[in-house]
PDB file with one MODEL, atoms N, CA, C and O in Angstrom:
MODEL        1
ATOM      1  N   MET A   1      23.449  30.072  44.497  1.00  0.00           N
ATOM      2  CA  MET A   1      22.397  29.840  43.622  1.00  0.00           C
ATOM      3  C   MET A   1      23.180  29.164  42.655  1.00  0.00           C
ATOM      4  O   MET A   1      24.122  29.748  42.121  1.00  0.00           O
ATOM      5  N   SER A   2      22.864  27.895  42.351  1.00  0.00           N
ATOM      6  CA  SER A   2      23.191  27.075  41.316  1.00  0.00           C
ATOM      7  C   SER A   2      22.444  27.367  39.899  1.00  0.00           C
ATOM      8  O   SER A   2      21.280  26.978  39.803  1.00  0.00           O
ATOM      9  N   ALA A   3      23.170  28.165  38.570  1.00  0.00           N
ATOM     10  CA  ALA A   3      22.339  28.207  37.616  1.00  0.00           C
ATOM     11  C   ALA A   3      21.848  26.739  36.962  1.00  0.00           C
ATOM     12  O   ALA A   3      22.600  25.774  36.829  1.00  0.00           O
ATOM     13  N   GLU A   4      20.367  26.772  36.564  1.00  0.00           N
ATOM     14  CA  GLU A   4      19.928  25.696  35.763  1.00  0.00           C
ATOM     15  C   GLU A   4      20.249  25.701  34.229  1.00  0.00           C
ATOM     16  O   GLU A   4      19.710  26.682  33.716  1.00  0.00           O
ATOM     17  N   PRO A   5      21.100  24.768  33.106  1.00  0.00           N
ATOM     18  CA  PRO A   5      21.069  24.884  31.979  1.00  0.00           C
ATOM     19  C   PRO A   5      19.629  25.065  31.391  1.00  0.00           C
ATOM     20  O   PRO A   5      18.617  24.721  32.000  1.00  0.00           O
ATOM     21  N   PRO A   6      19.633  25.626  30.174  1.00  0.00           N
ATOM     22  CA  PRO A   6      18.923  26.270  29.463  1.00  0.00           C
ATOM     23  C   PRO A   6      18.126  24.719  28.871  1.00  0.00           C
ATOM     24  O   PRO A   6      18.783  23.843  28.308  1.00  0.00           O
ATOM     25  N   ARG A   7      16.636  24.609  29.124  1.00  0.00           N
ATOM     26  CA  ARG A   7      15.864  23.235  28.464  1.00  0.00           C
ATOM     27  C   ARG A   7      15.694  23.674  27.181  1.00  0.00           C
ATOM     28  O   ARG A   7      15.631  24.850  26.824  1.00  0.00           O
ATOM     29  N   THR A   8      15.597  22.362  26.260  1.00  0.00           N
ATOM     30  CA  THR A   8      15.506  22.459  24.998  1.00  0.00           C
ATOM     31  C   THR A   8      14.108  22.190  24.695  1.00  0.00           C
ATOM     32  O   THR A   8      13.653  21.077  24.958  1.00  0.00           O
ATOM     33  N   ALA A   9      13.399  23.067  24.184  1.00  0.00           N
ATOM     34  CA  ALA A   9      11.991  22.281  24.077  1.00  0.00           C
ATOM     35  C   ALA A   9      11.539  21.080  23.302  1.00  0.00           C
ATOM     36  O   ALA A   9      11.642  21.150  22.077  1.00  0.00           O
ATOM     37  N   THR A  10      11.111  20.117  23.774  1.00  0.00           N
ATOM     38  CA  THR A  10      10.745  19.017  23.228  1.00  0.00           C
ATOM     39  C   THR A  10       9.474  19.294  22.241  1.00  0.00           C
ATOM     40  O   THR A  10       8.354  19.679  22.575  1.00  0.00           O
ATOM     41  N   PRO A  11       9.943  19.002  20.973  1.00  0.00           N
ATOM     42  CA  PRO A  11       8.837  18.848  19.791  1.00  0.00           C
ATOM     43  C   PRO A  11       7.940  18.079  20.232  1.00  0.00           C
ATOM     44  O   PRO A  11       8.192  17.102  20.937  1.00  0.00           O
ATOM     45  N   VAL A  12       6.894  18.393  19.907  1.00  0.00           N
ATOM     46  CA  VAL A  12       5.520  18.244  19.845  1.00  0.00           C
ATOM     47  C   VAL A  12       5.027  16.883  18.657  1.00  0.00           C
ATOM     48  O   VAL A  12       4.367  17.363  17.736  1.00  0.00           O
ATOM     49  N   VAL A  13       5.170  15.769  18.565  1.00  0.00           N
ATOM     50  CA  VAL A  13       4.955  14.946  17.265  1.00  0.00           C
ATOM     51  C   VAL A  13       3.192  14.495  17.600  1.00  0.00           C
ATOM     52  O   VAL A  13       2.780  14.142  18.705  1.00  0.00           O
ATOM     53  N   ASP A  14       2.341  14.622  16.330  1.00  0.00           N
ATOM     54  CA  ASP A  14       1.096  14.692  16.608  1.00  0.00           C
ATOM     55  C   ASP A  14       0.957  12.963  15.869  1.00  0.00           C
ATOM     56  O   ASP A  14       0.972  12.818  14.646  1.00  0.00           O
ATOM     57  N   PRO A  15       0.881  12.273  16.429  1.00  0.00           N
ATOM     58  CA  PRO A  15       0.413  10.591  16.222  1.00  0.00           C
ATOM     59  C   PRO A  15      -0.123  10.341  14.797  1.00  0.00           C
ATOM     60  O   PRO A  15       0.262   9.399  14.105  1.00  0.00           O
ATOM     61  N   LEU A  16      -0.995  11.205  14.427  1.00  0.00           N
ATOM     62  CA  LEU A  16      -1.248  11.106  13.237  1.00  0.00           C
ATOM     63  C   LEU A  16      -0.192  11.485  11.889  1.00  0.00           C
ATOM     64  O   LEU A  16      -0.208  11.099  10.720  1.00  0.00           O
ATOM     65  N   ASP A  17       0.662  12.367  12.592  1.00  0.00           N
ATOM     66  CA  ASP A  17       1.893  12.352  11.169  1.00  0.00           C
ATOM     67  C   ASP A  17       2.537  11.185  11.182  1.00  0.00           C
ATOM     68  O   ASP A  17       3.546  11.352  10.497  1.00  0.00           O
ATOM     69  N   ALA A  18       2.492   9.815  11.693  1.00  0.00           N
ATOM     70  CA  ALA A  18       3.197   8.609  11.766  1.00  0.00           C
ATOM     71  C   ALA A  18       2.953   7.956  10.197  1.00  0.00           C
ATOM     72  O   ALA A  18       1.894   7.799   9.590  1.00  0.00           O
ATOM     73  N   PRO A  19       4.239   7.667   9.823  1.00  0.00           N
ATOM     74  CA  PRO A  19       4.119   6.928   8.659  1.00  0.00           C
ATOM     75  C   PRO A  19       3.580   5.374   8.348  1.00  0.00           C
ATOM     76  O   PRO A  19       4.070   4.337   8.794  1.00  0.00           O
ATOM     77  N   VAL A  20       2.551   5.499   7.546  1.00  0.00           N
ATOM     78  CA  VAL A  20       2.251   4.033   7.276  1.00  0.00           C
ATOM     79  C   VAL A  20       2.371   3.917   6.092  1.00  0.00           C
ATOM     80  O   VAL A  20       2.117   4.768   5.240  1.00  0.00           O
ATOM     81  N   THR A  21       2.913   2.468   5.888  1.00  0.00           N
ATOM     82  CA  THR A  21       2.750   1.444   4.279  1.00  0.00           C
ATOM     83  C   THR A  21       1.547   0.735   4.136  1.00  0.00           C
ATOM     84  O   THR A  21       0.981   0.020   4.963  1.00  0.00           O
ATOM     85  N   LEU A  22       1.272   0.978   3.153  1.00  0.00           N
ATOM     86  CA  LEU A  22      -0.359   0.729   2.008  1.00  0.00           C
ATOM     87  C   LEU A  22       0.293  -0.305   1.025  1.00  0.00           C
ATOM     88  O   LEU A  22       1.315  -0.383   0.343  1.00  0.00           O
ATOM     89  N   THR A  23      -0.749  -1.012   1.282  1.00  0.00           N
ATOM     90  CA  THR A  23      -0.358  -2.231   0.148  1.00  0.00           C
ATOM     91  C   THR A  23      -1.650  -2.294  -0.607  1.00  0.00           C
ATOM     92  O   THR A  23      -2.696  -2.512   0.004  1.00  0.00           O
ATOM     93  N   VAL A  24      -1.636  -2.135  -1.766  1.00  0.00           N
ATOM     94  CA  VAL A  24      -2.397  -2.207  -3.254  1.00  0.00           C
ATOM     95  C   VAL A  24      -2.527  -3.695  -3.469  1.00  0.00           C
ATOM     96  O   VAL A  24      -1.422  -4.174  -3.721  1.00  0.00           O
ATOM     97  N   GLU A  25      -3.631  -4.719  -3.456  1.00  0.00           N
ATOM     98  CA  GLU A  25      -3.374  -5.957  -3.945  1.00  0.00           C
ATOM     99  C   GLU A  25      -4.215  -5.652  -5.322  1.00  0.00           C
ATOM    100  O   GLU A  25      -5.294  -5.058  -5.305  1.00  0.00           O
ATOM    101  N   LEU A  26      -3.670  -6.068  -6.351  1.00  0.00           N
ATOM    102  CA  LEU A  26      -4.539  -6.172  -7.358  1.00  0.00           C
ATOM    103  C   LEU A  26      -4.698  -7.607  -8.132  1.00  0.00           C
ATOM    104  O   LEU A  26      -5.119  -7.734  -9.282  1.00  0.00           O
ATOM    105  N   GLY A  27      -4.267  -8.674  -7.248  1.00  0.00           N
ATOM    106  CA  GLY A  27      -4.645  -9.946  -7.336  1.00  0.00           C
ATOM    107  C   GLY A  27      -3.654 -11.253  -6.753  1.00  0.00           C
ATOM    108  O   GLY A  27      -2.500 -11.123  -6.345  1.00  0.00           O
ATOM    109  N   ARG A  28      -4.346 -12.392  -6.825  1.00  0.00           N
ATOM    110  CA  ARG A  28      -3.434 -13.413  -6.565  1.00  0.00           C
ATOM    111  C   ARG A  28      -3.235 -14.230  -7.485  1.00  0.00           C
ATOM    112  O   ARG A  28      -3.869 -14.104  -8.532  1.00  0.00           O
ATOM    113  N   LEU A  29      -2.377 -15.188  -7.332  1.00  0.00           N
ATOM    114  CA  LEU A  29      -2.511 -16.266  -7.973  1.00  0.00           C
ATOM    115  C   LEU A  29      -1.406 -17.650  -7.880  1.00  0.00           C
ATOM    116  O   LEU A  29      -0.199 -17.691  -7.645  1.00  0.00           O
ATOM    117  N   THR A  30      -2.180 -18.482  -8.108  1.00  0.00           N
ATOM    118  CA  THR A  30      -0.452 -19.937  -7.826  1.00  0.00           C
ATOM    119  C   THR A  30      -0.643 -20.491  -8.849  1.00  0.00           C
ATOM    120  O   THR A  30      -1.559 -20.636  -9.660  1.00  0.00           O
ATOM    121  N   VAL A  31       0.930 -20.957  -8.625  1.00  0.00           N
ATOM    122  CA  VAL A  31       1.522 -21.374  -9.979  1.00  0.00           C
ATOM    123  C   VAL A  31       2.660 -22.597  -9.337  1.00  0.00           C
ATOM    124  O   VAL A  31       3.378 -22.520  -8.340  1.00  0.00           O
ATOM    125  N   PRO A  32       2.518 -23.580 -10.207  1.00  0.00           N
ATOM    126  CA  PRO A  32       3.526 -24.659  -9.683  1.00  0.00           C
ATOM    127  C   PRO A  32       5.102 -23.709  -9.979  1.00  0.00           C
ATOM    128  O   PRO A  32       5.452 -22.836 -10.773  1.00  0.00           O
ATOM    129  N   LEU A  33       5.733 -24.455  -8.854  1.00  0.00           N
ATOM    130  CA  LEU A  33       7.209 -24.275  -8.443  1.00  0.00           C
ATOM    131  C   LEU A  33       7.900 -24.074 -10.017  1.00  0.00           C
ATOM    132  O   LEU A  33       8.547 -23.095 -10.390  1.00  0.00           O
ATOM    133  N   SER A  34       7.544 -25.365 -10.861  1.00  0.00           N
ATOM    134  CA  SER A  34       8.368 -25.175 -11.889  1.00  0.00           C
ATOM    135  C   SER A  34       7.874 -24.201 -13.131  1.00  0.00           C
ATOM    136  O   SER A  34       8.532 -23.918 -14.131  1.00  0.00           O
ATOM    137  N   ARG A  35       6.567 -23.776 -12.805  1.00  0.00           N
ATOM    138  CA  ARG A  35       6.501 -22.641 -13.806  1.00  0.00           C
ATOM    139  C   ARG A  35       6.980 -21.578 -13.090  1.00  0.00           C
ATOM    140  O   ARG A  35       7.450 -20.865 -13.977  1.00  0.00           O
ATOM    141  N   LEU A  36       7.196 -20.903 -11.832  1.00  0.00           N
ATOM    142  CA  LEU A  36       7.764 -19.855 -11.707  1.00  0.00           C
ATOM    143  C   LEU A  36       9.484 -19.634 -11.802  1.00  0.00           C
ATOM    144  O   LEU A  36      10.144 -18.596 -11.852  1.00  0.00           O
ATOM    145  N   ALA A  37       9.911 -21.128 -11.802  1.00  0.00           N
ATOM    146  CA  ALA A  37      11.443 -21.544 -12.058  1.00  0.00           C
ATOM    147  C   ALA A  37      11.525 -21.008 -13.579  1.00  0.00           C
ATOM    148  O   ALA A  37      12.499 -20.305 -13.846  1.00  0.00           O
ATOM    149  N   ASP A  38      10.796 -21.219 -14.374  1.00  0.00           N
ATOM    150  CA  ASP A  38      10.557 -21.107 -16.173  1.00  0.00           C
ATOM    151  C   ASP A  38      10.518 -19.484 -16.190  1.00  0.00           C
ATOM    152  O   ASP A  38      11.031 -18.902 -17.146  1.00  0.00           O
ATOM    153  N   LEU A  39      10.014 -18.876 -15.315  1.00  0.00           N
ATOM    154  CA  LEU A  39       9.581 -17.596 -15.888  1.00  0.00           C
ATOM    155  C   LEU A  39      10.061 -16.746 -16.340  1.00  0.00           C
ATOM    156  O   LEU A  39      11.084 -16.615 -15.668  1.00  0.00           O
ATOM    157  N   LYS A  40      10.054 -15.996 -17.077  1.00  0.00           N
ATOM    158  CA  LYS A  40      11.650 -15.051 -18.174  1.00  0.00           C
ATOM    159  C   LYS A  40      10.963 -13.464 -18.327  1.00  0.00           C
ATOM    160  O   LYS A  40       9.781 -13.504 -18.668  1.00  0.00           O
ATOM    161  N   PRO A  41      11.415 -12.361 -18.167  1.00  0.00           N
ATOM    162  CA  PRO A  41      11.052 -11.027 -18.339  1.00  0.00           C
ATOM    163  C   PRO A  41      10.509 -10.707 -19.391  1.00  0.00           C
ATOM    164  O   PRO A  41      11.048 -10.922 -20.476  1.00  0.00           O
ATOM    165  N   GLY A  42       9.394 -10.160 -19.275  1.00  0.00           N
ATOM    166  CA  GLY A  42       8.430 -10.053 -20.635  1.00  0.00           C
ATOM    167  C   GLY A  42       7.021 -10.876 -20.426  1.00  0.00           C
ATOM    168  O   GLY A  42       5.920 -10.454 -20.779  1.00  0.00           O
ATOM    169  N   GLU A  43       7.240 -11.956 -19.874  1.00  0.00           N
ATOM    170  CA  GLU A  43       5.719 -12.897 -20.292  1.00  0.00           C
ATOM    171  C   GLU A  43       4.952 -12.418 -19.015  1.00  0.00           C
ATOM    172  O   GLU A  43       5.440 -11.998 -17.965  1.00  0.00           O
ATOM    173  N   VAL A  44       3.882 -12.550 -19.289  1.00  0.00           N
ATOM    174  CA  VAL A  44       2.560 -12.402 -18.372  1.00  0.00           C
ATOM    175  C   VAL A  44       2.049 -13.515 -17.702  1.00  0.00           C
ATOM    176  O   VAL A  44       2.096 -14.652 -18.170  1.00  0.00           O
ATOM    177  N   LEU A  45       1.458 -13.162 -16.393  1.00  0.00           N
ATOM    178  CA  LEU A  45       1.129 -13.971 -15.665  1.00  0.00           C
ATOM    179  C   LEU A  45      -0.523 -13.231 -15.597  1.00  0.00           C
ATOM    180  O   LEU A  45      -0.799 -12.120 -15.145  1.00  0.00           O
ATOM    181  N   GLU A  46      -1.442 -14.221 -16.185  1.00  0.00           N
ATOM    182  CA  GLU A  46      -2.947 -13.708 -15.915  1.00  0.00           C
ATOM    183  C   GLU A  46      -3.630 -14.063 -14.176  1.00  0.00           C
ATOM    184  O   GLU A  46      -3.712 -15.040 -13.432  1.00  0.00           O
ATOM    185  N   VAL A  47      -3.980 -12.735 -14.154  1.00  0.00           N
ATOM    186  CA  VAL A  47      -4.228 -12.693 -12.767  1.00  0.00           C
ATOM    187  C   VAL A  47      -6.028 -12.587 -12.723  1.00  0.00           C
ATOM    188  O   VAL A  47      -6.538 -11.542 -13.127  1.00  0.00           O
ATOM    189  N   ASN A  48      -6.796 -13.560 -12.285  1.00  0.00           N
ATOM    190  CA  ASN A  48      -8.335 -13.890 -12.766  1.00  0.00           C
ATOM    191  C   ASN A  48      -8.915 -12.853 -11.900  1.00  0.00           C
ATOM    192  O   ASN A  48      -9.340 -13.168 -10.789  1.00  0.00           O
ATOM    193  N   ARG A  49      -8.960 -11.764 -12.278  1.00  0.00           N
ATOM    194  CA  ARG A  49      -9.536 -10.692 -11.897  1.00  0.00           C
ATOM    195  C   ARG A  49     -10.030  -9.484 -12.832  1.00  0.00           C
ATOM    196  O   ARG A  49      -9.243  -8.950 -13.612  1.00  0.00           O
ATOM    197  N   HIS A  50     -10.862  -9.231 -12.762  1.00  0.00           N
ATOM    198  CA  HIS A  50     -11.352  -8.092 -13.726  1.00  0.00           C
ATOM    199  C   HIS A  50     -10.799  -6.452 -13.669  1.00  0.00           C
ATOM    200  O   HIS A  50     -10.513  -6.074 -12.533  1.00  0.00           O
ATOM    201  N   SER A  51     -10.652  -5.626 -14.577  1.00  0.00           N
ATOM    202  CA  SER A  51      -9.807  -4.562 -14.294  1.00  0.00           C
ATOM    203  C   SER A  51     -10.562  -3.611 -13.509  1.00  0.00           C
ATOM    204  O   SER A  51     -10.040  -2.771 -12.776  1.00  0.00           O
ATOM    205  N   ARG A  52     -12.120  -3.804 -13.727  1.00  0.00           N
ATOM    206  CA  ARG A  52     -12.866  -2.999 -13.357  1.00  0.00           C
ATOM    207  C   ARG A  52     -13.125  -3.437 -11.503  1.00  0.00           C
ATOM    208  O   ARG A  52     -13.420  -2.588 -10.662  1.00  0.00           O
ATOM    209  N   GLU A  53     -13.009  -4.308 -11.326  1.00  0.00           N
ATOM    210  CA  GLU A  53     -13.103  -4.897  -9.816  1.00  0.00           C
ATOM    211  C   GLU A  53     -12.343  -4.169  -8.674  1.00  0.00           C
ATOM    212  O   GLU A  53     -11.127  -3.987  -8.726  1.00  0.00           O
ATOM    213  N   PRO A  54     -13.145  -3.752  -7.612  1.00  0.00           N
ATOM    214  CA  PRO A  54     -12.220  -2.841  -7.086  1.00  0.00           C
ATOM    215  C   PRO A  54     -11.169  -3.799  -6.152  1.00  0.00           C
ATOM    216  O   PRO A  54     -11.218  -5.005  -5.909  1.00  0.00           O
ATOM    217  N   VAL A  55     -10.196  -2.753  -5.731  1.00  0.00           N
ATOM    218  CA  VAL A  55      -8.988  -3.050  -4.976  1.00  0.00           C
ATOM    219  C   VAL A  55      -9.035  -2.973  -3.888  1.00  0.00           C
ATOM    220  O   VAL A  55      -9.658  -2.065  -3.337  1.00  0.00           O
ATOM    221  N   GLU A  56      -8.250  -4.100  -3.103  1.00  0.00           N
ATOM    222  CA  GLU A  56      -8.061  -3.783  -1.501  1.00  0.00           C
ATOM    223  C   GLU A  56      -6.998  -3.295  -1.102  1.00  0.00           C
ATOM    224  O   GLU A  56      -5.943  -3.844  -1.420  1.00  0.00           O
ATOM    225  N   ILE A  57      -7.002  -1.978  -0.192  1.00  0.00           N
ATOM    226  CA  ILE A  57      -5.603  -1.460   0.241  1.00  0.00           C
ATOM    227  C   ILE A  57      -6.166  -1.846   1.692  1.00  0.00           C
ATOM    228  O   ILE A  57      -7.252  -1.907   2.269  1.00  0.00           O
ATOM    229  N   SER A  58      -4.433  -2.135   2.023  1.00  0.00           N
ATOM    230  CA  SER A  58      -4.302  -2.875   3.531  1.00  0.00           C
ATOM    231  C   SER A  58      -3.185  -2.354   4.132  1.00  0.00           C
ATOM    232  O   SER A  58      -2.249  -2.148   3.359  1.00  0.00           O
ATOM    233  N   SER A  59      -3.038  -2.121   5.113  1.00  0.00           N
ATOM    234  CA  SER A  59      -1.763  -2.076   6.206  1.00  0.00           C
ATOM    235  C   SER A  59      -1.862  -2.834   7.185  1.00  0.00           C
ATOM    236  O   SER A  59      -2.767  -3.234   7.918  1.00  0.00           O
ATOM    237  N   ASN A  60      -0.222  -3.039   7.029  1.00  0.00           N
ATOM    238  CA  ASN A  60       0.179  -4.091   8.436  1.00  0.00           C
ATOM    239  C   ASN A  60      -1.146  -5.580   8.121  1.00  0.00           C
ATOM    240  O   ASN A  60      -1.659  -6.113   9.105  1.00  0.00           O
ATOM    241  N   GLY A  61      -1.492  -6.016   6.782  1.00  0.00           N
ATOM    242  CA  GLY A  61      -2.006  -7.384   6.680  1.00  0.00           C
ATOM    243  C   GLY A  61      -3.734  -6.959   7.208  1.00  0.00           C
ATOM    244  O   GLY A  61      -4.489  -7.925   7.315  1.00  0.00           O
ATOM    245  N   ARG A  62      -4.252  -5.710   7.485  1.00  0.00           N
ATOM    246  CA  ARG A  62      -5.734  -5.147   7.701  1.00  0.00           C
ATOM    247  C   ARG A  62      -5.822  -4.183   6.688  1.00  0.00           C
ATOM    248  O   ARG A  62      -5.160  -3.212   6.321  1.00  0.00           O
ATOM    249  N   ILE A  63      -7.275  -5.000   6.213  1.00  0.00           N
ATOM    250  CA  ILE A  63      -7.699  -4.141   5.018  1.00  0.00           C
ATOM    251  C   ILE A  63      -8.340  -2.560   5.743  1.00  0.00           C
ATOM    252  O   ILE A  63      -8.977  -2.567   6.796  1.00  0.00           O
ATOM    253  N   VAL A  64      -8.034  -1.281   4.966  1.00  0.00           N
ATOM    254  CA  VAL A  64      -8.478  -0.096   5.692  1.00  0.00           C
ATOM    255  C   VAL A  64      -9.037   0.383   4.633  1.00  0.00           C
ATOM    256  O   VAL A  64      -9.770   1.324   4.937  1.00  0.00           O
ATOM    257  N   ALA A  65      -9.021   0.144   3.433  1.00  0.00           N
ATOM    258  CA  ALA A  65     -10.000   0.632   2.487  1.00  0.00           C
ATOM    259  C   ALA A  65     -10.316  -0.084   1.091  1.00  0.00           C
ATOM    260  O   ALA A  65      -9.872  -1.231   1.048  1.00  0.00           O
ATOM    261  N   ARG A  66     -10.816   0.233   0.234  1.00  0.00           N
ATOM    262  CA  ARG A  66     -11.120  -0.107  -0.953  1.00  0.00           C
ATOM    263  C   ARG A  66     -11.256   0.901  -2.041  1.00  0.00           C
ATOM    264  O   ARG A  66     -11.511   2.088  -1.834  1.00  0.00           O
ATOM    265  N   GLY A  67     -11.032   0.243  -3.468  1.00  0.00           N
ATOM    266  CA  GLY A  67     -10.863   1.709  -4.224  1.00  0.00           C
ATOM    267  C   GLY A  67     -10.793   1.036  -5.647  1.00  0.00           C
ATOM    268  O   GLY A  67     -10.582  -0.174  -5.732  1.00  0.00           O
ATOM    269  N   ASP A  68     -10.974   1.845  -6.801  1.00  0.00           N
ATOM    270  CA  ASP A  68     -10.878   1.534  -8.075  1.00  0.00           C
ATOM    271  C   ASP A  68      -9.333   2.124  -8.870  1.00  0.00           C
ATOM    272  O   ASP A  68      -8.910   3.280  -8.885  1.00  0.00           O
ATOM    273  N   LEU A  69      -8.791   1.036  -9.414  1.00  0.00           N
ATOM    274  CA  LEU A  69      -7.811   1.621  -9.944  1.00  0.00           C
ATOM    275  C   LEU A  69      -7.920   2.754 -11.103  1.00  0.00           C
ATOM    276  O   LEU A  69      -9.039   2.807 -11.613  1.00  0.00           O
ATOM    277  N   VAL A  70      -7.373   3.277 -11.393  1.00  0.00           N
ATOM    278  CA  VAL A  70      -7.406   5.035 -12.179  1.00  0.00           C
ATOM    279  C   VAL A  70      -5.983   4.783 -12.815  1.00  0.00           C
ATOM    280  O   VAL A  70      -5.021   4.141 -12.396  1.00  0.00           O
ATOM    281  N   LEU A  71      -6.195   5.559 -14.050  1.00  0.00           N
ATOM    282  CA  LEU A  71      -5.125   5.743 -14.803  1.00  0.00           C
ATOM    283  C   LEU A  71      -4.509   7.492 -14.865  1.00  0.00           C
ATOM    284  O   LEU A  71      -5.139   8.457 -15.298  1.00  0.00           O
ATOM    285  N   ILE A  72      -3.441   7.490 -14.425  1.00  0.00           N
ATOM    286  CA  ILE A  72      -3.247   9.026 -14.324  1.00  0.00           C
ATOM    287  C   ILE A  72      -1.912   9.345 -15.102  1.00  0.00           C
ATOM    288  O   ILE A  72      -0.792   9.132 -14.636  1.00  0.00           O
ATOM    289  N   GLY A  73      -2.124   9.788 -16.126  1.00  0.00           N
ATOM    290  CA  GLY A  73      -1.184  10.108 -17.662  1.00  0.00           C
ATOM    291  C   GLY A  73      -0.734   8.219 -17.717  1.00  0.00           C
ATOM    292  O   GLY A  73      -1.504   7.287 -17.950  1.00  0.00           O
ATOM    293  N   ASP A  74       0.474   8.174 -17.470  1.00  0.00           N
ATOM    294  CA  ASP A  74       0.949   7.040 -17.957  1.00  0.00           C
ATOM    295  C   ASP A  74       1.446   6.390 -16.173  1.00  0.00           C
ATOM    296  O   ASP A  74       2.369   5.576 -16.123  1.00  0.00           O
ATOM    297  N   GLU A  75       0.785   6.816 -14.907  1.00  0.00           N
ATOM    298  CA  GLU A  75       0.896   5.945 -13.552  1.00  0.00           C
ATOM    299  C   GLU A  75      -0.608   5.676 -13.082  1.00  0.00           C
ATOM    300  O   GLU A  75      -1.649   6.323 -13.203  1.00  0.00           O
ATOM    301  N   LEU A  76      -0.228   4.233 -12.392  1.00  0.00           N
ATOM    302  CA  LEU A  76      -1.357   4.024 -11.869  1.00  0.00           C
ATOM    303  C   LEU A  76      -2.027   4.574 -10.478  1.00  0.00           C
ATOM    304  O   LEU A  76      -1.263   5.045  -9.636  1.00  0.00           O
ATOM    305  N   GLY A  77      -3.412   4.527 -10.218  1.00  0.00           N
ATOM    306  CA  GLY A  77      -3.471   4.956  -8.761  1.00  0.00           C
ATOM    307  C   GLY A  77      -4.931   4.702  -8.644  1.00  0.00           C
ATOM    308  O   GLY A  77      -5.732   4.628  -9.577  1.00  0.00           O
ATOM    309  N   VAL A  78      -5.154   4.585  -7.457  1.00  0.00           N
ATOM    310  CA  VAL A  78      -6.380   4.115  -6.708  1.00  0.00           C
ATOM    311  C   VAL A  78      -7.400   5.022  -6.271  1.00  0.00           C
ATOM    312  O   VAL A  78      -6.858   5.884  -5.578  1.00  0.00           O
ATOM    313  N   ARG A  79      -8.678   5.222  -6.367  1.00  0.00           N
ATOM    314  CA  ARG A  79      -9.601   6.076  -6.146  1.00  0.00           C
ATOM    315  C   ARG A  79     -10.427   5.160  -5.078  1.00  0.00           C
ATOM    316  O   ARG A  79     -10.901   4.059  -5.357  1.00  0.00           O
ATOM    317  N   VAL A  80     -10.534   5.908  -3.604  1.00  0.00           N
ATOM    318  CA  VAL A  80     -10.948   5.458  -2.905  1.00  0.00           C
ATOM    319  C   VAL A  80     -11.894   5.295  -2.477  1.00  0.00           C
ATOM    320  O   VAL A  80     -12.013   6.161  -1.610  1.00  0.00           O
ATOM    321  N   THR A  81     -12.996   4.527  -2.510  1.00  0.00           N
ATOM    322  CA  THR A  81     -14.289   4.310  -2.721  1.00  0.00           C
ATOM    323  C   THR A  81     -15.154   4.000  -1.217  1.00  0.00           C
ATOM    324  O   THR A  81     -16.350   4.233  -1.045  1.00  0.00           O
ATOM    325  N   SER A  82     -14.219   3.426  -0.219  1.00  0.00           N
ATOM    326  CA  SER A  82     -14.768   2.996   0.606  1.00  0.00           C
ATOM    327  C   SER A  82     -13.583   2.962   1.993  1.00  0.00           C
ATOM    328  O   SER A  82     -12.382   2.821   1.763  1.00  0.00           O
ATOM    329  N   VAL A  83     -14.046   3.091   3.212  1.00  0.00           N
ATOM    330  CA  VAL A  83     -12.961   3.485   4.458  1.00  0.00           C
ATOM    331  C   VAL A  83     -13.621   2.578   5.470  1.00  0.00           C
ATOM    332  O   VAL A  83     -14.839   2.496   5.630  1.00  0.00           O
ATOM    333  N   PHE A  84     -12.578   1.817   6.226  1.00  0.00           N
ATOM    334  CA  PHE A  84     -12.926   0.685   6.807  1.00  0.00           C
ATOM    335  C   PHE A  84     -11.955   0.843   8.176  1.00  0.00           C
ATOM    336  O   PHE A  84     -11.233  -0.104   8.489  1.00  0.00           O
ATOM    337  N   LEU A  85     -11.972   2.449   9.217  1.00  0.00           N
ATOM    338  CA  LEU A  85     -11.338   2.358   9.586  1.00  0.00           C
ATOM    339  C   LEU A  85     -11.940   2.472  11.221  1.00  0.00           C
ATOM    340  O   LEU A  85     -11.165   2.368  12.172  1.00  0.00           O
TER     341      LEU A  85
ENDMDL
END
């Protein structure tokens, strides 16, 4: 009889534990390349969006949720209002 080596248990991985990168888009703007080249630290780029408008939350280019910006102390957060999964 040959002795079998002890088997090590394969850990069970829940697919729902996989990390997902989320992107929150605050706005988009188009500027000429010359404006971009002249950009200096401290300058403000105005985004054509009201601060109370919902933001889109996407993953891998697909919108997965929408939410409202909230201030948490000195940090910015998003309160999820709709989920599109």
